[in-house]
C-alpha positions as CSV (number, residue, x, y, z in Angstrom):
1,M,3.0,-17.4,-0.8
2,D,6.4,-19.3,-0.9
3,T,8.0,-16.9,1.1
4,Y,11.5,-18.9,1.3
5,V,12.0,-17.9,-2.3
6,L,11.3,-14.4,-2.3
7,V,13.9,-14.3,0.4
8,D,16.2,-16.0,-1.8
9,W,15.2,-13.5,-4.3
10,F,16.3,-10.7,-2.5
11,T,19.1,-11.8,-0.9
12,R,20.4,-12.4,-4.9
13,D,18.6,-9.4,-6.5
14,A,17.8,-6.3,-4.2
15,R,19.1,-2.9,-5.2
16,D,21.8,-1.8,-3.5
17,L,20.5,1.4,-1.6
18,P,22.4,3.3,0.4
19,W,20.8,2.7,3.3
20,R,20.9,-1.0,3.6
21,R,24.2,-1.5,4.0
22,P,25.5,-2.9,7.4
23,D,27.3,-0.1,8.4
24,V,24.4,2.5,8.5
25,S,22.9,3.3,12.2
26,G,19.2,3.0,13.4
27,W,19.3,6.7,13.4
28,Q,20.4,7.1,9.5
29,I,17.6,4.7,8.6
30,L,14.9,6.5,10.5
31,M,16.1,9.5,8.7
32,S,16.0,7.5,5.6
33,E,12.4,6.6,6.2
34,V,11.5,9.5,6.7
35,M,12.5,11.0,3.6
36,L,11.3,8.0,1.3
37,Q,7.3,8.5,2.4
38,Q,5.5,9.6,-0.8
39,T,9.1,10.6,-2.5
40,P,11.2,8.3,-5.2
41,V,14.2,6.9,-4.3
42,V,16.3,8.9,-6.9
43,R,15.2,11.9,-5.3
44,V,16.0,10.7,-1.5
45,A,19.4,9.2,-2.1
46,P,21.8,12.1,-2.7
47,I,20.1,14.4,-0.1
48,W,20.3,11.7,2.3
49,R,23.8,10.9,1.7
50,E,24.4,14.7,2.2
51,W,22.6,14.3,5.9
52,V,24.2,11.6,6.7
53,Q,27.8,13.1,6.4
54,R,26.7,16.2,8.0
55,W,24.2,15.0,10.9
56,P,25.6,11.5,11.5
57,V,24.0,10.9,14.8
58,P,20.8,12.9,16.6
59,S,23.1,15.4,18.5
60,A,24.9,16.9,15.3
61,M,21.3,17.5,14.1
62,A,20.1,18.8,17.2
63,A,22.9,21.1,17.5
64,S,21.7,22.8,14.4
65,S,18.9,25.3,14.0
66,R,15.6,24.0,12.5
67,A,16.1,26.8,9.6
68,D,19.8,24.8,8.7
69,V,17.1,21.6,8.8
70,I,14.8,22.5,6.7
71,R,16.6,24.7,4.5
72,A,18.9,21.5,4.0
73,W,15.5,19.3,2.9
74,G,15.5,21.2,0.0
75,K,12.6,19.9,-2.0
76,L,12.0,16.6,-1.0
77,G,8.6,18.0,-0.3
78,Y,6.4,17.9,2.7
79,P,9.1,19.7,4.8
80,R,7.1,19.2,8.4
81,R,9.0,16.3,8.0
82,A,12.2,17.7,8.1
83,A,10.8,19.7,11.4
84,R,10.2,16.8,13.1
85,L,13.1,15.2,12.4
86,H,15.0,18.0,14.0
87,E,12.6,17.5,17.2
88,C,12.8,14.0,17.2
89,A,16.9,14.5,17.0
90,A,16.6,16.6,20.1
91,V,14.3,14.1,22.1
92,L,17.2,11.1,21.0
93,A,20.1,13.1,22.0
94,E,18.6,14.2,25.4
95,H,16.3,11.4,26.5
96,H,18.0,8.4,24.7
97,G,21.6,9.0,24.6
98,D,21.9,9.7,21.5
99,E,20.6,6.5,20.1
100,T,17.5,5.4,18.3
101,P,15.3,3.3,20.4
102,R,14.6,-0.3,19.1
103,D,11.4,-1.4,19.8
104,V,8.3,-0.3,17.8
105,D,6.3,1.3,21.6
106,T,9.7,3.4,22.4
107,L,10.0,4.7,18.5
108,L,6.2,5.5,18.3
109,T,6.9,7.8,21.3
110,L,9.2,10.1,19.3
111,P,8.1,13.3,17.3
112,G,6.8,12.3,13.5
113,V,7.4,8.8,13.8
114,G,4.2,6.9,13.4
115,A,3.1,3.4,13.1
116,Y,4.9,2.7,9.5
117,T,8.4,4.1,10.6
118,A,8.1,3.1,13.7
119,R,8.3,-1.1,12.6
120,A,9.9,0.1,9.5
121,V,13.3,1.2,11.8
122,A,12.8,-1.4,14.5
123,C,12.7,-4.3,11.5
124,F,15.4,-2.8,8.8
125,A,17.6,-1.2,11.4
126,Y,17.7,-3.6,14.3
127,G,16.6,-7.2,12.3
128,Q,13.3,-7.4,14.3
129,R,10.1,-9.6,13.4
130,V,7.3,-7.3,13.3
131,P,5.3,-6.5,10.1
132,V,5.9,-3.5,8.0
133,V,3.3,-2.6,5.8
134,D,3.2,0.5,3.1
135,T,1.3,1.1,-0.2
136,N,3.8,-1.3,-1.8
137,V,3.1,-4.2,0.5
138,R,-0.6,-4.0,0.3
139,R,0.0,-4.4,-3.3
140,V,1.7,-7.7,-3.2
141,V,-0.4,-8.8,-0.8
142,A,-3.4,-7.8,-2.4
143,R,-2.7,-9.8,-5.7
144,A,-0.5,-12.9,-4.4
145,V,-2.7,-13.7,-1.6
146,H,-5.9,-12.7,-2.2
147,G,-6.0,-12.4,-6.1
148,L,-6.8,-8.6,-6.4
149,A,-5.6,-6.4,-8.4
150,E,-5.6,-3.5,-5.9
151,P,-5.8,-3.6,-2.0
152,G,-8.3,-1.2,-1.7
153,N,-8.6,1.5,1.2
154,P,-6.1,1.2,4.5
155,R,-7.0,-1.4,7.0
156,I,-4.3,-0.8,9.2
157,T,-5.6,-4.0,11.8
158,Q,-6.1,-6.5,8.9
159,D,-3.0,-5.4,7.0
160,L,-0.8,-5.9,9.3
161,A,-2.1,-9.2,10.6
162,D,-2.0,-10.4,6.4
163,V,1.6,-9.3,6.5
164,E,2.2,-10.9,10.0
165,A,1.0,-14.0,8.7
166,L,3.7,-14.3,6.0
167,L,6.6,-13.7,8.4
168,P,8.7,-17.1,9.5
169,D,9.0,-17.7,12.6
170,D,12.6,-17.0,12.5
171,V,13.4,-13.3,13.3
172,A,16.3,-12.5,10.6
173,T,14.3,-14.6,8.1
174,A,11.1,-12.3,8.7
175,A,12.9,-9.0,8.6
176,T,14.5,-9.6,5.2
177,L,11.2,-10.8,3.9
178,S,9.7,-7.5,5.1
179,A,12.5,-6.0,3.2
180,A,11.7,-8.4,0.3
181,L,7.9,-7.8,0.2
182,M,8.4,-3.7,-0.2
183,E,11.2,-4.3,-2.9
184,L,8.6,-6.7,-4.8
185,G,6.0,-4.1,-4.8
186,A,8.8,-1.5,-6.0
187,V,10.2,-2.8,-8.9
188,I,8.0,-5.9,-10.1
189,C,4.9,-6.1,-8.8
190,T,4.1,-2.2,-9.5
191,A,0.9,-0.4,-9.6
192,R,0.7,0.3,-13.8
193,K,2.8,-2.2,-15.1
194,P,3.4,-5.0,-13.3
195,A,6.3,-7.0,-14.4
196,C,4.6,-10.8,-13.8
197,A,7.2,-12.2,-16.1
198,L,9.9,-11.6,-14.3
199,C,8.1,-11.7,-10.4
200,P,10.1,-14.9,-8.8
201,L,6.9,-16.3,-6.8
202,P,6.1,-19.4,-8.5
203,S,2.3,-18.8,-8.0
204,C,0.4,-15.6,-7.5
205,A,-3.6,-15.8,-7.0
206,W,-4.2,-12.7,-9.3
207,V,-2.0,-13.9,-12.1
208,D,-4.0,-17.7,-11.4
209,A,-6.9,-15.7,-11.7
210,G,-6.4,-14.3,-14.6
211,R,-5.6,-10.5,-13.7
212,P,-9.1,-9.7,-13.2
213,A,-9.5,-5.7,-13.4
214,H,-10.4,-4.1,-10.2
215,E,-13.6,-3.6,-9.5
216,G,-13.7,-0.7,-6.8
217,P,-13.6,2.7,-7.3
218,A,-10.9,4.5,-9.2
219,K,-8.0,5.8,-6.9
220,K,-7.9,9.5,-6.9
221,V,-5.0,11.1,-8.3
222,Q,-3.3,13.9,-6.6
223,K,-2.9,16.6,-8.7
224,F,0.1,19.6,-7.8
225,A,-0.3,22.4,-9.8
226,G,-2.5,24.9,-8.5
227,T,-3.0,23.5,-5.3
228,D,-2.0,24.8,-1.7
229,R,0.8,22.8,-1.7
230,Q,2.5,24.0,-4.8
231,V,2.0,28.0,-3.2
232,R,3.7,26.7,-0.3
233,G,6.7,25.5,-1.9
234,K,6.8,28.7,-3.9
235,L,6.9,30.3,-0.9
236,M,9.4,28.3,1.0
237,D,11.8,28.3,-2.4
238,V,12.0,32.2,-1.6
239,L,12.6,31.9,2.3
240,R,15.3,28.9,1.9
241,S,17.0,31.1,-0.8
242,T,18.5,33.3,1.8
243,T,19.2,33.5,5.6
244,V,18.3,37.3,6.0
245,P,14.3,38.2,6.3
246,V,12.1,38.4,3.8
247,P,9.6,41.4,3.3
248,K,5.6,40.6,2.8
249,Q,5.7,42.6,-0.6
250,T,8.4,39.8,-1.9
251,L,6.4,36.6,-0.6
252,D,3.3,38.4,-2.5
253,L,5.1,38.0,-6.2
254,V,5.2,34.4,-6.0
255,W,1.6,33.7,-6.7
256,L,-0.4,36.8,-8.2
257,T,-3.3,34.3,-9.2
258,D,-5.1,34.4,-5.9
259,P,-3.9,36.3,-3.6
260,G,-6.4,34.6,-0.9
261,Q,-4.8,31.2,-1.5
262,R,-1.1,32.7,-1.3
263,E,-2.2,34.1,2.3
264,R,-3.9,31.1,3.0
265,A,-0.5,28.7,2.4
266,L,1.9,31.1,4.6
267,A,-1.0,31.0,7.4
268,S,-0.4,27.5,7.0
269,L,3.3,27.6,7.1
270,L,3.3,29.7,10.1
271,T,0.8,27.4,11.7
272,D,3.1,24.1,10.8
273,G,6.3,25.7,12.5
274,L,8.3,26.2,9.2
275,V,7.9,30.1,8.7
276,E,8.3,32.5,11.3
277,Q,7.3,36.7,11.0
278,T,10.1,39.0,12.3
279,A,8.8,41.6,15.2
280,G,9.2,44.0,11.9
281,G,6.4,42.1,9.6
282,E,9.4,40.5,7.8
283,F,9.2,36.6,7.5
284,T,12.2,33.9,7.7
285,L,12.3,29.9,8.2
286,A,11.6,28.8,11.9
287,G,14.8,28.8,13.9
288,E,16.5,31.0,11.8
289,G,20.1,32.3,13.6
290,S,18.9,30.1,16.5
């Protein structure tokens, strides 16, 4: 792979995403990375801008209640991410001088920060030479380097080694390449309809092989309708819409199809620390009024 061609393309044609601008802090990039997990850019951008205005530093978020943060998360999906960000903000404010750490190992100690997020923050916020591997990057490497239509199941050690091998020694260039690999997979080397004619790479092992079809098992498509996740979302919609406790009878009305599923979804929200039950048996967002 001609990595310098890819770096030049990214420098010239990358999308102007708000979290890529030079005045964005490590904390603000951490927020964007958490929001972007399994959520499209178009949905994240307006919420992220609101959060940057409201909580520009970790201590600002830590001073807010968990309920405020969960409510502000809106319908980005997987609201546990919001709760974990609130926990993370408290740790950063109390133990890290209201700053987001620069090194991967320290980032990994933060609530809700996993292997991908830690490397993404180290790379995109602080320009470090670390491999950053998401679904888009794995797909680009599978096609351009290995000649495969799809990357198959994640193999963390091998995936990191594949990307590490592509990174130039120059730290700044390596950081830009990490962003460029991700961008290429997001806008050109897409899963369903790759725009190979627009690809900046002069050669691609998959294209050179005639774009062979994927030979492995078909990728499972995650459904949403009728799942516990949908029921959880409906319950959260009710609780986000008010700051006063909600009686159980009101929550029962959101999902009449399968009462057992509704009870299971509500129990999982309580277990995840997103919802609390009052002494009177009513329900609120966790941390409401605290």
